[in-house]
N, C-alpha and C positions, 0 to 999 in steps of 0.2 A: 504494500500500500504506500502511496506517496504521502509524505507528511502533510498535515493540515497547513502548516506554514512552509511554502516551497523554498524559502531561503534558509531554513534550518538544516544545516549540514552536520550530521552527527560525526563525532570524533571516534575513530576506530584505532585499535592498537596495531602494532606492526604485523606484517604477514607471518613472520616466524612465530610470534606470540600467539596468533590466532590458530596456527596449525598445532602448536603444542597444547592449546587449551582443549582440543578435541571438540566433540559435539557438533552443533549446527554450523559454527563458524569454520571449523576444519573441513566439514563436508562441502560447504559453499566454496571455499577457496580451491578445493580439489576439483570441483566442477568447472570453475573458471579456468584453471590450468589445463584441464582436459579439453575443453572447447578451444582454448588457446592453441593447443597442439594441433587440433583439427584445422584451425585457421592458419597455423604456420604452414602446413602442407598445401592447403588450398591457395594461399597467397604465393607460395613457392611456384605453384602451377600457373595461375592466371596472371600474376604480376611478371613472371618470367616471360610469358607471351606478350604482355602489354609493353615490355621494354623494347620490342622489335616490330610491333605492328605498324608503327609509323614508317620506318624505312622499308618494311616489307610491302606496304601499300604503294610507296613511291616506286619500288622496283616493278610492281605490277601495273604501273601507269596512272595511278590516281593523282589528282591535283591537290593543292593545298586546301582549296575550298571543299573538295570531296572528303579529305581527311577530317577537316573540322566538322562537317555535317555528320560523318560516320561516328566520330567520337561523341558529338553532341547528341545524336539520336540514340546511341547506345546508352548514354547516361540518362537521357529522358526516359527510356523504357526501363533502364536499370533502377531508377528511382521512382518513376511514376507508377509502375506496376506494383510497388510495395503497398499502395493503397488497397489493391485487391487482395494481395497476400496477407496484409495485416488485418483487414476486415474479416477475411475468411478464417484466419487463425483465432480471432476474438470470438466469432460466432460459433465455431465448431470445437474450439479447444484442441484442434489437431496440430499442435506445434511441431512435434517430431515428424509426422508424415510430410507436412509442407516443407520443412527444412530438407528432409532427405530427397524429395523430388527436385527442389531447386539445386542442390549440390550435384545431383546426377546430370542435369542439363549443363551446368557450368563445367564440370570436369570432363564431359565428353566433347564440348565445343573446342577446347583448347588444342588437344592433339590433332583434331580433324583439320586444323588450319594447315597442317603439313600437306594436305591433299588439295588445297584450294588452287584452282588454275587461273583465276582472274580476280581483279580487285573487287567486283561485286560479290563473288562467292566468298571471298575473305571477309567482306563487310558483313554478310549475313551471319557468319560464324562469330565474328567479333560482337555483333549485337546479341546473338543467342547467349553468349557468355554473360553479358550484362543482364539478360532476362533471367537466367538462372540465379544470379546473385540477388536480383530483385525478389525472387520467390522465397529464397531461404533466409534473407536477413531479418525481416521483422520477427518471425517466430524465434529465431536464434537470439536476437537482442532481448526479447521478452524473457526467455529462459535465463539469460545472463543477468537480467535485472532482478530476478528472484534471488539469485545468489548475492548480487551486489548489495542488497538491503542489509545483509549480515556483515559485510566487510567494508562498506563505503563505496558509493557509486563511482566516484572518480578513480579510486584505486582499482576496482574490479574492471571497469572498462579500459583503464590505462594498462593494466597487466595484459588483458586480452589483446589490446591493440599493439602492445610491444611485441608479443609473440607473433601476432598477425604480420607485423611489419618486418620481423626477423625473417620470416619466410619470404617476404617481398625483397629482402636483401639478397638471400642466397639463390633464389630462382633466377634473377637476372645474371648473377655471377656464373651460374652453370651455363646459361645460354651464351654468355660472353666467351666462355671457354670453348664451347662448341663452334662458335663463329671464328674464333682464333685458329682452331685446329682444322675446321672443315669449310669455313667460308660459305655456309649454307643455311639460310633462314629456315628452310623446311626441316632440316635435321634438328634445329633448335626447338621447333614446335613438337616434333615427334618424341624427343626425349622426355618431354614433360608429361607423357603418359604415366611414367613411373610414380611421380609424386601425386598425380591425380588418383591413382589406384590406392595409394597409402591414405590419402585424405578420406576416401569413402570407407575404407576399412576402419579407420579410427572413429569416424562418425557413427558407424554401426555399433562399435564398442561403447561409445558414449551413450547411445540410445539404450543399450542393454543395462549399463551401469546406473543411469539416472532416468528411469522411465517417466517420472513425474517431478520435474524440477520445481514446479510451483509449490511443492511441499516444503521447500527450503525457506520460504518466506514466512517466518513465524507470525508476523503481525496479521490479524484478521483483515481481509480486504474491505475497503470502503465501498459500500453498495451504491453510492451516488452515481447516477448514469446520465446526468445532464451534459451539455456540450463542453467542449474543452475551454479552459480559461483564456481570457483576453491576452494575458501575458504570453501564452503559448504562441499566439498568432503574431505578436510583435517580434518575438524571438525568431519565428520562422521567416519573417520578412528580412531581418538582418542576415540570417544564414543564407537566404536566397541570393542576396546581393553579393555575398562572399563567393558563392558558387558561380555566379555570372562572370565574375572577374578572374576566375581561376582557369587558365588554359589547361587542356588535357595534355598529359605528358607525350601522347602520341604526336601531337602537333609540334611540341618542343623537339622531339626526336626527329621528326620530319624536317624541321628547320636545321638541326645540327647536321643532318645528312645532306640536304640540298645546298646549304650555304658553306659546306665543308668546314664548319666551325669546330667540329669534333670528328675524329676518325670513326667510321661506321662501327668498327670492332669495339670501340670504347663506349658506345652509346649505352649498352646494357649496364656497364660499370657505373655510369653517371646515374642511371636509374637506381642501382643498388645503393649508391651514396644517399640519394634522396630517401630511400626506404629505411636506411640505417638511422638517419636523422629523425625520420618520422616515428620509428619505433622507440628510440630513446626519449624523444619528446613526449610521446604518448604516455609513457609510464610516469615520468617525473612531473609533467604538467597535470596528469590525473591526480597525483598525490597533492600537488599544490592546490588543485580545485577543492579537494576535501578539506583543506586547511583555510584557504583564502576565500573561496567562493567564485561566483560568476565573473568578478572583475578581472580575473586572469586572462579572459578571452580578448579584452580590449588591446593591451599592448602586443599580444601575440599576433593579432590580426594586422596591426600596423607594421610590425617587423616583416611578416611573411609577404606583404604586398610588393616588396622590392624584388621578388623573384623575376618579374616580367622584364624590366630593363636589363637585368644581369643575364638572363637566359637568351633573350632575343637580340641583344646588341653586343654581347661580350664574345671574346675569343675563348679558347679552350679552357683556361682556368677560371675566368669570370663566369662562363657558362656553368662550370661545376658549382660555383658558389650559388648561382641562380637555381640550379637543381636542388641544392641542399635547402635553400629557403622554401622552395616549392614543397619539398618533403616535410619541412617543419609545419607549414600551413595545413597540409593534408593530414598529418598525424594529429595535430591539435583538434581539428574539426571531426576527425573520425573517432576520437576518444572522448573528448569533453562534451561534444554535442549530444550524443545519446545519454550520457550521464545526466546532463541538465534536463532533458526531456523526461527522464524517469522520475524526477522530483516534482514535475509540474502537473502530472495527471494521475488519476486513480489507477490502481493496478489492473482493473478489468478493462481499462481503455488503452492500455499501453501499446498493444499491437496496432490498433487503429491509429493512435497518435504517432507512432514511429512511421507507419505507412504514409499518413498525411504529411508529416514533416519531411520525410525524404522524397515524397512526390514533388512537393513544392521546390525543394532543393534541386531535384533532377530536372524539372522544367526550366528552372533558371540556368542550370548548367548547360542544357541543350541550347537555349536561346543565346547564352553567352558564348558557348563554343562555336556556334554558327557564325555569330558576329566576328569573333576572334579569327576564325578560319578565313572569312571573307576579307577582313582587314589585313590578314597576312599577305594575301595576293595583291593588296593595294598599297599599304603603308605600314611599316613596322612601328614608327612613332605613334601612329593613330591606334594601333593595337595596344601598345603599352599605355597610352593615355586612357583608353577605355578600361583596361584592367585595373589601373590604379584608382580611377574615379569610382568604379563599382565597389572596390574594397573600402574606400573612404566613406562612401555613402552608408555602409553598414554600421559605422562607428556610432553615430547618434542613436540608432535603434538599440545597440548593445548598451550604451550609456543609460538609456531609458529603462531597459530591463533591469540593469544593475541597480538603478535608483529605486525602482519599484520593490525589488527584493530587499534592499536595505531598509526602506520605509516599513515594509511588512514586519521585518525582524525587530526593528528598534522603535517603530511607531513614529 
């Protein structure tokens, strides 16, 4: 159950202390770690593929506009369909079956890219991978939120995202090794079948070990079923602006390849660096969120927005710094955003809330990616200006949310 006062962030002991204490807290953290391992191998798989989809599409003949639209449409469906998945999960309570179905789609789409003979065929598989993620994320996040209540929302989602992004670090590195040895994009996709199979095996083990994750949330659920609070929608508007200003890495990789700013064999390594920063930031900033609260999002958003000028205007090393800032922004919003949502809504509305929230995020990502892709073919300074303005526009809304939460807490 979400606390009556959404700004009241409970203090929780360290992770080792919780494990040693046994009981509900130890069971909760073991579940978070297990799902984190699933996400490690899942991200190993699909982030390994995403590190080379941009240059792969370029080799197949796609334009910058096409890459932007493909990335944006993938994110639109990848986030927008979460409304359906979240609502279905809330109505039926079938969290595990929905998650299993989504993971199956996603883990099949990635290695099949090795067989794509044209950029439209590759685009369909890239979008299918996003659809699979859309299907499995809301029920998975709800199951995590049940465990998070026992150990701290920021900490739980931060630990999960750190493991998630660790996979996103090693997947691109494996693909980079394949490219260095074989110079073959298709071989890079094909080898990702191995972590895909491990992902699904671990997921089945998690399903067997924790058939009813909702039982970990000891607090009785709030039976209030009215609409979502106004502060939720304000928060969504701010997050949507952040999404609109964030370029997809596939377009950044496309730029690195086309502009010869980064050697093609190095591009997956740059993605690995971004994922390493994302994973480390997820854990530490998740812990800070449990201590400081929502305000931590404001300076982090301001810092991350500088990814665009560095990535699109810089040479080899400056582009690496831009990739790192891009990863920082992604990690913060992948870990803290779901943590905040869990505190704003009652437990029986969480799947729907996650679905609605990420749908709005995804629609903005699609529109922003489309604009950024078009601007790439027209003017890099215009692209960078659009990205920075969108990020800055989110700050007043985040300040408003933070002020509201502060007033609720202190009157």
